[in-house]
C-alpha positions in Angstrom: 120.9 102.7 109.0 117.1 103.4 109.0 115.6 105.4 111.9 112.4 104.3 113.6 110.6 107.2 111.8 111.8 106.0 108.4 110.8 102.4 109.2 107.3 103.4 110.2 107.0 105.6 107.1 108.2 102.8 104.8 105.7 100.4 106.4 102.9 102.8 105.9 103.9 103.2 102.2 103.9 99.4 101.8 100.4 99.2 103.2 99.2 102.0 101.0 100.5 100.2 97.9 99.0 96.8 98.9 96.3 94.9 97.1 94.4 94.3 100.4 93.9 98.1 100.8 92.2 98.1 97.4 89.8 95.4 98.6 89.2 97.2 101.9 88.5 100.5 100.1 86.1 98.8 97.8 84.2 97.2 100.7 84.0 100.6 102.4 82.7 102.3 99.3 79.9 99.7 99.0 78.9 100.6 102.6 79.1 104.3 101.8 76.9 103.7 98.8 74.3 101.9 100.9 74.1 104.9 103.3 73.5 107.3 100.4 70.8 105.1 98.9 68.9 105.0 102.1 69.3 108.8 102.6 67.9 109.3 99.1 65.0 107.1 99.9 64.4 109.0 103.2 64.5 112.3 101.3 61.9 111.1 98.8 59.7 109.8 101.7 60.1 113.3 103.4 59.0 114.9 100.1 55.9 112.6 100.1 54.9 113.6 103.6 56.8 111.4 106.0 58.0 113.8 108.7 59.1 111.1 111.3 62.4 109.8 109.9 65.6 111.8 109.9 67.0 112.1 106.4 70.7 112.0 107.4 73.3 109.3 107.9 72.1 108.3 111.4 68.5 108.2 110.2 69.6 106.0 107.3 71.4 103.6 109.7 68.3 103.5 112.0 66.2 102.6 108.9 68.6 99.9 107.9 68.6 98.4 111.4 64.8 97.9 111.1 65.2 95.6 108.2 65.7 91.8 108.4 69.3 91.2 109.7 69.4 95.0 110.2 71.7 95.0 113.2 74.3 92.9 111.4 74.0 95.1 108.3 74.6 98.3 110.4 77.7 96.6 112.0 78.9 95.8 108.5 78.4 99.5 107.4 80.3 100.6 110.5 83.2 98.3 109.7 83.1 99.5 106.1 83.4 103.1 107.3 86.4 102.1 109.4 88.1 100.6 106.3 87.5 103.9 104.5 89.1 105.7 107.5 92.2 103.5 107.2 92.3 104.2 103.4 92.0 108.0 103.7 94.1 108.1 106.8 97.0 106.5 104.9 96.4 108.9 102.0 96.6 111.8 104.5 99.9 110.4 105.9 101.8 109.1 102.9 99.5 109.4 99.9 99.8 111.3 96.6 103.5 110.7 96.3 103.2 110.9 92.5 102.3 114.6 92.9 105.4 116.7 92.2 103.9 120.0 93.5 104.3 120.0 97.3 101.4 122.4 97.8 99.0 120.3 95.8 100.2 117.2 97.6 99.6 118.9 100.9 96.2 120.1 99.9 95.2 116.6 98.8 96.4 115.1 102.0 94.4 117.7 104.0 91.3 116.8 102.0 92.0 113.1 102.6 92.2 113.8 106.4 88.9 115.6 106.2 87.3 112.6 104.5 88.7 110.3 107.1 87.0 112.4 109.8 83.7 112.2 107.9 83.9 108.5 107.6 84.8 108.2 111.2 81.7 110.1 112.3 79.5 107.8 110.2 81.3 104.8 111.7 80.7 106.0 115.2 77.0 106.6 114.4 76.8 103.0 112.9 78.3 101.4 116.0 76.0 103.5 118.3 72.9 102.5 116.3 74.0 98.8 116.1 74.7 98.7 119.9 71.4 100.4 120.7 72.8 103.6 122.0 71.8 105.8 119.1 69.7 108.9 119.8 66.7 107.7 117.7 65.6 111.3 117.4 67.7 112.6 114.6 70.7 114.9 114.8 69.1 118.3 114.9 68.9 118.7 118.7 72.5 117.6 119.1 73.5 120.0 116.4 71.6 122.9 118.1 73.3 122.1 121.4 76.8 121.9 119.9 76.3 125.1 117.9 74.9 126.9 121.0 78.0 125.9 123.1 80.4 127.0 120.4 78.6 130.4 120.0 78.9 131.0 123.7 82.6 130.8 123.5 84.7 134.0 122.8 84.5 134.5 119.1 82.0 131.7 118.9 79.9 133.3 116.2 82.9 133.8 114.0 83.8 130.1 114.5 80.3 128.9 113.6 80.2 131.3 110.6 83.6 130.1 109.4 82.5 126.5 109.7 79.4 127.3 107.7 81.6 129.0 105.0 83.9 125.9 104.9 80.9 123.6 104.4 79.6 125.9 101.6 83.1 125.7 100.1 82.9 121.9 100.1 79.5 122.1 98.4 80.9 124.4 95.7 83.8 122.0 95.3 81.4 119.1 94.6 79.6 121.2 92.0 82.9 122.0 90.3 83.8 118.3 90.4 80.5 117.6 88.7 81.0 120.2 86.1 84.5 119.1 85.2 83.6 115.4 85.6 86.8 115.0 87.6 85.1 112.2 89.6 85.8 110.0 86.6 89.5 109.9 87.6 88.4 107.7 90.5 87.5 105.0 88.0 89.8 102.7 86.0 89.7 102.6 82.2 87.0 100.0 82.0 84.7 102.1 84.3 85.1 105.1 82.0 84.5 103.4 78.6 81.5 102.3 76.7 77.8 102.5 77.6 78.7 101.5 81.2 81.1 104.4 81.4 78.4 106.8 80.1 76.0 105.6 82.8 78.6 106.0 85.5 79.3 109.6 84.2 75.6 110.5 84.6 75.3 108.9 88.1 78.4 110.7 89.2 77.4 114.1 87.9 73.9 113.9 89.3 75.1 112.6 92.6 77.8 115.2 93.1 75.4 118.0 92.2 72.8 116.8 94.7 75.4 116.5 97.5 76.9 119.9 96.6 73.5 121.6 96.8 72.7 119.9 100.1 76.0 120.9 101.7 75.5 124.4 100.4 72.2 124.6 102.3 73.8 123.0 105.4 76.6 125.6 105.4 74.1 128.4 104.7 72.1 127.4 107.9 75.3 127.6 110.0 76.1 131.0 108.6 72.6 132.3 109.2 72.7 130.9 112.8 76.0 132.7 113.3 74.7 136.0 112.0 71.5 135.9 114.0 73.0 134.2 117.0 70.2 131.6 116.9 71.6 128.1 117.4 68.3 126.5 116.5 68.6 127.9 113.0 71.6 125.6 112.3 71.3 122.0 111.4 72.7 119.0 109.6 71.7 117.3 106.4 68.2 116.5 107.7 67.4 120.1 108.5 68.9 121.2 105.2 66.5 118.9 103.3 63.6 120.1 105.3 64.5 123.6 104.4 64.5 122.7 100.8 61.0 121.2 101.3 59.7 124.6 102.6 60.7 126.3 99.3 58.3 126.8 96.3 58.0 123.5 94.6 59.8 122.0 97.6 58.4 118.5 97.3 59.6 118.3 93.7 63.0 119.7 94.5 63.5 117.4 97.4 62.4 114.4 95.4 65.1 115.3 92.8 67.7 115.7 95.5 66.7 112.3 97.0 67.2 110.7 93.6 70.5 112.6 93.4 71.7 111.0 96.6 70.6 107.6 95.3 72.6 108.3 92.2 75.6 109.0 94.3 75.1 105.8 96.1 75.0 103.9 92.8 78.2 105.7 91.7 79.9 104.5 94.9 79.1 101.0 93.8 80.6 101.7 90.4 83.6 103.3 92.2 84.1 100.2 94.3 84.0 97.9 91.3 86.3 100.0 89.2 88.5 101.6 91.9 91.6 103.4 90.7 93.5 104.7 93.7 
């Protein structure tokens, strides 16, 4: 006789193995790709002198909303992100059953849970922008405020520093993924073969490198804020890209990073078409 817990687990496994989840994941990846394409475009615009727009996911969604049928498109992106939350949430709960090493399975499920949280944050931003409740002023002020509140807690500087190191770790992981080309495992055989597969390989490598560097800078800003106890030194993706802009040859570097984010967006489209879960 099956227990309620076993019944729920079996139901989750059936959903995880279903064809509709493949279609839902593909739709979500297209939405994720759109967000990265717009972030790439905003980064290039920032490199060319546009200081008004925020080059992060919320800024990208606000730019998308300004286009014809923009509100409907932002709603669609939000729904796509929710579909990714469902996908990665199921992976976190019952995924990677083929993995025989319990520690590796646990690690993959924890990573999946982290991705689900990321997608959920973007989904919330999309729904806020679509409903007209978005901040409209970028994410830095909110990041400063949150960082300041955390640093005022007992051990707050350690928490902020640890968060920064964790983000740096994610950035390094993306660079390792780019080096090993392990992102190709996300594609089916057709997506890895021929000239098309070669193009996807390049897009994936460039995109993962750009994201890895950007997250490394984001993490570095948080670590610096923790060490100096200056919350205004922290920041999200937009602040990280502006920091890159301030470096020698900053406009050139930022343009390359923007193109890298665009490449990641195109890779998401390829991933959606040749998804291998």
